[in-house]
N, C-alpha and C positions, 0 to 999 in steps of 0.2 A: 555324682548326679547333680545336674544343674537345676537350681530351684527357680521357677518362673513366678514372678509376682502376680497377684490377682487381687485388685481392689476396685474402688468406685471408678477410678479413672479409666479402667479397662472396659467399662460398660458404656456403649455408645448408642445414640439414637440417630439414625440417618434420615435425612429428608427423602421424600418419595423419589425424586429424580436421582439422588445419590445411590439409593438402593438399586434402582433399575440399572444404572450404569455400572455398579459394582457387581451385580448378579444378573446380567442380561439373560443368561440361560434359563432362568426361572420364568421369563416373560416371552422370549421369542425363540427358545431352543438354542441353536448354535449361531454364532456370528457369521463366519464365512465371508467369501469375497464375491459371491454371485455366480460361481461356477457350478454350484449344485442347486437343484430346485428347492431344497429346504433351507437354503441359507437365509440369514436374518433379513437381508435387504428385501426379499420377496415377502417375508412375514410382515414387515412394516407396511408394505403396499396392501397386503391382504387385510390387515387390521382396519385400515381406512376404508377399503372397499366393502368390508362387512357392514359397516355403518351405513354406507350409501345404499347397498342392496337391501338392508333391513327396511329402509324407507320405501323402496319399491314394493317389498313384500307386504307392507302395511297399507299399500294402495296409493302411495304418493310419489309422483315423478316417474316418467317412463323411460328416461335415458340417463346415462352417466358418461361424462367426458373424462378421459384419462390421457395424460401425456407424460412422456419421459424424455427430457432433453438433457443429454449429458448425465448429470447426477441429480437433477432437479425433477421431482415428481409432483404432478398436479392431479387431483381428483375432484371433480365438480358434479354434485348430484343436484336434483331438482325436486327434493322432498320438502319437508316442512321447515327445515332449518332448526338449529338449536335455539331454544328460547333465549332471547338476546341478553337477558340479565344473568344467564348462567354459562355463557360461552367460555369465559376464562376458567371457571371451576371445572367445566366438563372435560377440559383437556389438560388440567394441571393439578387437580386434586384427586388423590386416590379414593376409591370407593364412592365415586360420584358419577351418576348416570341415570338415564330414564329406564334402563332395562331391568331394574329391580321390580318395576311395576309391570306385571304381565299384561295389564290392560293396554299399555302403550306399545309394547313389543311382545306379542304373545308367544311367538315361536322364533326366537332370535338365538344367535350363538354367543353374543356379547353380554354375558350375564355377570361378569365380575367387576365391571367398572374400571378396567385396566387398559385395554387395547390401545386406544389412540394416545393415551398418556405415555405408554412405552415408546410410541413413535416420536412423540415430542421430546422425551428425555434422551433418546438415542439419535437425534438429528442435530446437525450443526445449525440448521435454520428450520423453523417451523412456523407456519402462518395459518390461522384459522379465520375464515370469513363466513359469517352466517347472515342470511338474508331472510327476513320475515316481514311480509305486508308493508313493503315500501321503505323499510329501514335496514341498515346494515351495521353489523358489529365486527370489528377486526381486532385480533390480538396477535402479536408477534413474539417469538421466543428464539433463544439460542441455547442449545444444550439443556433445554427444559426450563431455563430461566426467562422470566418475562422481561422483554426489552422495550415493548411499547404496547399499551392497551388503549386503542383509539376510542374516542367518544362515538356515540351513535350518530349516524348520518342518514339522510334521505337517499333513496336510490330507486331506479326504475328496473333494476335487475329482477329476474324471476326468483321466487323463493327457493331456498336450498342452502347447501354448504359447499364451500371449496376449501380443501386442505392442500397446502403447498409445503413440501418438506424435502430436505436433503440429508440423507444418512451421514452420520458423523464419521469422517475418515479416521479420527482417533480410535473409534470403536471398530470399524470395519476394514481399515487399511485401504489398500489400493483396489477398491471394489468396482464392479461394473454390473450392468443389467444385460441379460441375454433375452432378446426379444421373443424367442420361441417359448421360453418359460413364462413370460408375462402373457403371451397369447394364450397359452394353455390354461392359465389361471382364469383369465377373463372369459374365455369360451365356456369354462365350467359354470360360471355365473349365469350366462344366458341359457345354457342347456337346462339349468335347474329353475329358471324363471322365464318361461316362455312369454314372449312379448317384450321383454326388457331389451333395450338397445344400449350397447356399450361402444363408444367411439374411442379408439386408441391410435394415436399418431397417424391419423388419416385412414385407418381401417375400421369398418363397421362390423360388429358382431351381433348376431340376432338368431334366434332359434324358434321354429314353430313346433317341432316334434320332440322337444325335451331330450330325454335320455337316448332315444333312438338316434337323434342327430349326434349325440356324444359318441356313441359306439361307431357309427358310420365314419365319423371324423378320425377315430383312432384305429380302425381296422385297416390293415394293409390290403385286404381283398375281401370279397363277399363271403359271408358265412355259408355253411352247408345248407341252411334253410333260412327263409326270411326271419328277420328279427321278431322275437316274441316280445311284445310291448304291452305291459299290464299296468293300469293306473287305478288307484282308489283314493279315498280320502286320506291324506297325509302319507301316502306311499306311492312310489312309482318304481317299476322294475323293467329292465330290458336285457335280453340275452340271446345268444346263439352259440353254436359250436363251429369251430374252424378246423383246420388241418395242422395247426402249429402244435408244438409241445408246450406243456405248461398250462396254467390257468391265469386269467387276467381279469381283475376286478376293479371297479370304480365305486366307491361308497361315499355317501353324503348324509349329513344330518343338518337340517335347517339351512341348507346351502353350503355348509362347511365340508370341504373335501377331507374326509377322515382317511388319510393315506395309510394309517396303521390299522384300519378296520375298527373292530370293537364288537360289542354285543349284537348290533344290528346286522353286521356282515356275517357273523357266526350263525345267527338265526336264519338268515337267508340261505346259506349253504345247506344247513341242516334241513330246512323246509323243502328246498329244491330236491335234495336226494330222496327224502321220504316220499314226496308226492310222485316223483318219477317211478320209484319202486312200486308204489301202490297202483299207479296207472298201468304199468306193464305186468303187474302181478308176479314180479320176480325180484329176488333179493340180490340185485347187482352190487358189486363192490362200489363204494362211493367214489373211489379214485377213477373208475371207468366212467362213471356218470359225469364227473367234473372235468375229465381230461379234455383239453383244447377248448374249454369254455371261455367266452368273453362276456362279461356281465356288468351291469350297473344297477345299483339300488340306492334309492333316496327316500328318507323318511323325515317327518316333521314331529318334533317332540317338545312338549312344554318343559322348560327348565332342564335342558339336558345336562348331564354330568359327564364332563370330559376328564381324561386322566392326566392332563397337563394344560397349562395356559395356552399352548400352541394348538390345542383342540384337534389333534390328529388321530385320537382314538376315543371312541364312545365307551363310557363306563355305565351309563344309565341302564337300569333294569326296568324302569316304569315309564309309561308314555306321559304321565302327568300326575298331579296330585290325586286324581280319582280314576285314572285310566288304567288299562291292562298293561301287563308287562310287555316290553319290546319283543321278546321272544314269542309270546302268545299272539300278539298283534300280527307279526310278520308271518308266523306259521299258518294262522287261520286265513290270511289273505292269499298266500301262495297256494295253499291246499285247494281252495275253491277256484281262484282265478286261473291257475295253470291247468288244473284238471279240466275245467270247462274249455279252455283254449285247445288243449290236445284232442279232446273229443270232437270239437268243431273243425279241426284242421288235421285230418288223418294223414295227409301227405307229409306234413311237418313231423308228425308223430312217427311215421315210418322211417324218415331220414334220421331222426334223433336215435331211434332204436338201433339202426344200422351202425351209427357212429359209436354207440355204447358197446355194441358187440365187437366191432373192430378193435376198440381200445382194450377190451377184455382179452381178445386173441393175442394181441401184441404183448400185453402184460404177462400172460401165461407163457408165451414163447420165450421170453427172456428171464423168467423167474429163476430157472436153474442156473443160468449164467450169473444173475444177480447174486445168488447165494454164494457162489464161488468167488465172485468179485469182492463181495463184502468181506469174506474171510481173508482174502489176499490183502485188501486194504487195511483190515484190522491188524494183521500180523506185521505188515510193513510199517504201519504207524507206530508200532512199539519201538522201532529203531529207524524211523523215517528220516533220512538225511535230506530229502527233498523239501520238507517243510520245517522251517524254523519258526515256531509259533510264538504268539504274544500271550500276555497274561489276561487281558480283558477282551472279551468277544462281544460281537453285536447280536442282538436278537430283535426282530421287528416288534416284539411285544414289550420291549424295554427301551424307551427313548433316552435313557440316561447314558447309553453306551454307543453314541452315534459316530465316534471318531475311529473305530477299529478299522484296520487296513490290512489287506493282503497284497504284497507286491509279487507279481508273476514275472520272473526274469529268466534269462537263458545263460548258462555257462557258470562255472565255478567262480571266476574272477569277479563278474558282475554281482552275482548273488552274495559273494563274500564281502564286497565293498558295502552293499546295502545292509547286510546283516550286522556289520561292525558299527555302522553309523546310525542305525534305526533306534526308535524308541521301543524298548522291549515290552513296555506296558501295553501299547496299542498297535504296534506294527509287526506284521509277520511277513515271512519271505518264502515263496515257493519257487524252487529251481527246476527249470525244464532241462531235459537232456537233448540238445540238438533241436531240429525243427519238428514240431508236432505234425500229426497226420492231418491231411485235408479231409474233413468229415462231410463236405457237401454231398448230398444225395444218399448218404448212408443212414441206416436206421439207428435208433437209440441203443441197439444191441452193441454197437461199437464202443459206446461209452464204458461198458463193463469189460469188454474184451481187450481194450487198449489200456495197458498199465498206466501210461502217463495221464490220460484223461480220467481214468478210474480214481487215481490218487488225487487229482485236482478236484474232482467232484466230491470226494470224501473230505478233503481239506475244507472246502466251502460249505459242506454239510447241506447240500441242496438236492440230494437224491430223492427224498420223499416230497419235499415242499420247499419253495423258496422262502417261506415264512421261517424256516429253520436256519437261514443264512447266518454264518458266524462272523462275517466281516461286512461292514457297511460300504466300504470303499474297496473295489477290486481294481487294482491298478496294474496295467500292462506296462512293464518297464523293459524296453528293448533298445538296442543300439539304433542310432539315427543313420543307418545305412540300408542297402538293399535287403540284406538278410534280416535285419531287424524289422523292417517294414513287412517283409513276408511273414515273419513269425506273428506279428500283430494281426495280419489278415487271417492267418490260420486259427488263432485264438478267438478272434471275433466271429469267425465262421462257426466254430464250436459252440460259442455262447448263443449266437442267433439261431442256430439250427435246433439246439436242444433245450436251451434255457433263455429264451428271448426276454422273459420278465426281468432278468438281471439288467438288461439294457433299457427296457421300457421304463423301469422304475428308477433309473438314474444311478445305478451302483457301479457302472464300469467307466474307467477313465484311462487316458494315456498319459504317462509321466513325461513331462517336458524337461529335458536336461540340456545344459548349455553346449553349444557347438564350439565355442571359443573361450579361452581365458586370456584377458589382456591385463598386464600388470607392469608396474614400475616398482621402485623401492618403497614407495609410500602407500600405494593403493592397488587393489586387485578388483577387476570387474569381470563378471561372467556374462557372456553374450549368447543369446538364444537364436539370433538371426545375423545375417551379414550386415544389415542396417545398424543393429546394436553394436556390432564390432567396429564399424566405421566411426560411429559416434564416440566409442570408448577410446579409440586411437587418437582422435582429435582432442578429447578431454584430458588424456594422460600425457600428452606432449610427445616430443620426438623419441623415436626408437624404443617403444615399449616392447616387452617380451610378449609374443603372441603364440598361444598353444591351441592346436586344433584337436579336440577330443573325438577320436574315431569310434570309441566304444565305451560302454559304461565301466568296463574293467580297467580302463586307463585313468579313471577318476579315483583318487585316493579316498579311503573312508573318512578322513578328516574333512576333505572337500565335499564329499557326498552329503554330509550332515547339513550343509547349506541348502541342499536341493530337495530334501524330504522332510524338512521341518515345517515351521509355521508359515514360511514363505514358499512352500512347495507349489510349483506350477503344474496344474492339471488341465487336460483338455477332455471335457466330458464327451462320452460317446452318446449322441442324441439320435432319436428317431422321430420322424413326423409321419403323417398319414401317407404322404406320397412316397415314403421310403418303403417300398414293397420288398420284404425280406427275400422271398424266393427270387424275385427279379434281380436284385443286387447280387445274391449269391450265385445265381446262374451265370451272370455276366462276368463277375470277378473271379469266381472259383470253379466254374463249370468247364466244359470242354469246347467252348466257342473260341478256339485259339486265333483264327484270322481276325475276327472282330476285336478281340482284346489286344492283339498285337498292334493293330492300327491305332487303337485308343492310346496305348502306351507311347507309341512313336510320336503321335501328335502332341500329347501332353508333355513328353520329355523335352520336345523342342521349346515349348512355352517356358518350362522351368529353366532350361539352359539360357534362354533370353533374359529371364529375371535375374539370374546369377551374374550374367555379363554386365547388366545395367547396374547392379549393386556394387560390383567390383570396380 
């Protein structure tokens, strides 16, 4: 047995910036490269935006200017500005800030004195400019270290703060910003702060109707009845029912998007179900009441308690030092406001009742099939060769396990290569047998009758609720040929048809694997495009060996380890409001053969022209 020494020299005290850089997960969750909405580069922007929005919430400044140019981010608010004598401390000394004093920031999310300091420590360049009453104070940093603390100067600029930062490539690697993700974040701020103007790279975001605007922006088509929009002191709620499968929720605390929910969202769901049961005087199943709902809830709480520094889940049970519990506050509001609304709007109440009854009928119709399907999945799982599981799984209630992944691939050779090269701790593999069924236009009954989809659903653990999802990343890994593209479409059709929240919440990705390998005796380069191949040939000199990978099965396990490790290239499957699910599925997967044939022919010619130009 090896004896490890333990003495005074093993006890270390880290500076604030060293601790943040050594343990970034404690402060911003995961690092990431920008391909996922919860990657660290977006958390850094959010931390700076939170401070700017807090100024607006306290009644100072009506607009915020945001710009991203390459990797440089600028955020300029027009609030009060940091007191000039404390600018350096506010961004570089832990446990320093104004938000310990609830008089200055009564209902803020930044209560720990950490946020912008994490941005400073994790940025290769960080500049803070504070303007107050005709004077300006500027401090500059690199990797959290002060490089220049400028003296006070006179200025004619408006009061406020400007933060300029560039996330550190050493920490985040070859990262990038996806504008749709930034747009979504900034829009949420204006939905929650009616009257606030945010200008971002030439676009203006503004909202008059709060959460109603948020839902209208995120719904692919109108709900079954007009949005129910309820507002009270420190609470706002909006919801409707649609025709899609699943439930879709947006929850916020003090302007913070609590993507993992928490006590406030649980209380809202419970209060909604109870109020609707009482109104219709019938004990409907809660699943039938919530089926196909799209809802948003926002509350304001004094000194909220979040379950992590990234503030994605509320743990508070109380509204404030002397206030009611979050649960009681929301329950009482929903009980009165929703009951009043339904009595005053009988047509909405009638449509809602019909939707609940339709959901109940469908659930009962497939209940017997469900039971048989569950038994079949349970028996197969005992000796399931389709799923090669990992040891650590994801749960939306546990943000410590964010990296678990399920690769969905086709064929024994491809799944075999991934299985041999994967990380068995966090990466699982599900192997399809041939092409799956086109599920467009079918009911959820098919999920249980089709063995392939039933087993996939069981592997993901999403039959009852997406909150039970076992893998944070669901990666479609198919060949880069016509058959592989078709399998991708069939899988995406399945997810969009029956489990759209998987896509909406950013869990679904396409694995990018190289098309070419270019190598000589000294170096090997993997190329994902024709352009990369051309550059590799020039870089490696005359007559390099060039291999074209036609399928995943042709890539050896040793080589595959390069493509599913820390440098894995993923293309997120994203949805925007204009992406109408039914419209897309009808066009690409429906029976409109002549229209689709013309589309394919036209776009095939475009792709052929691109390839010819590259060659």
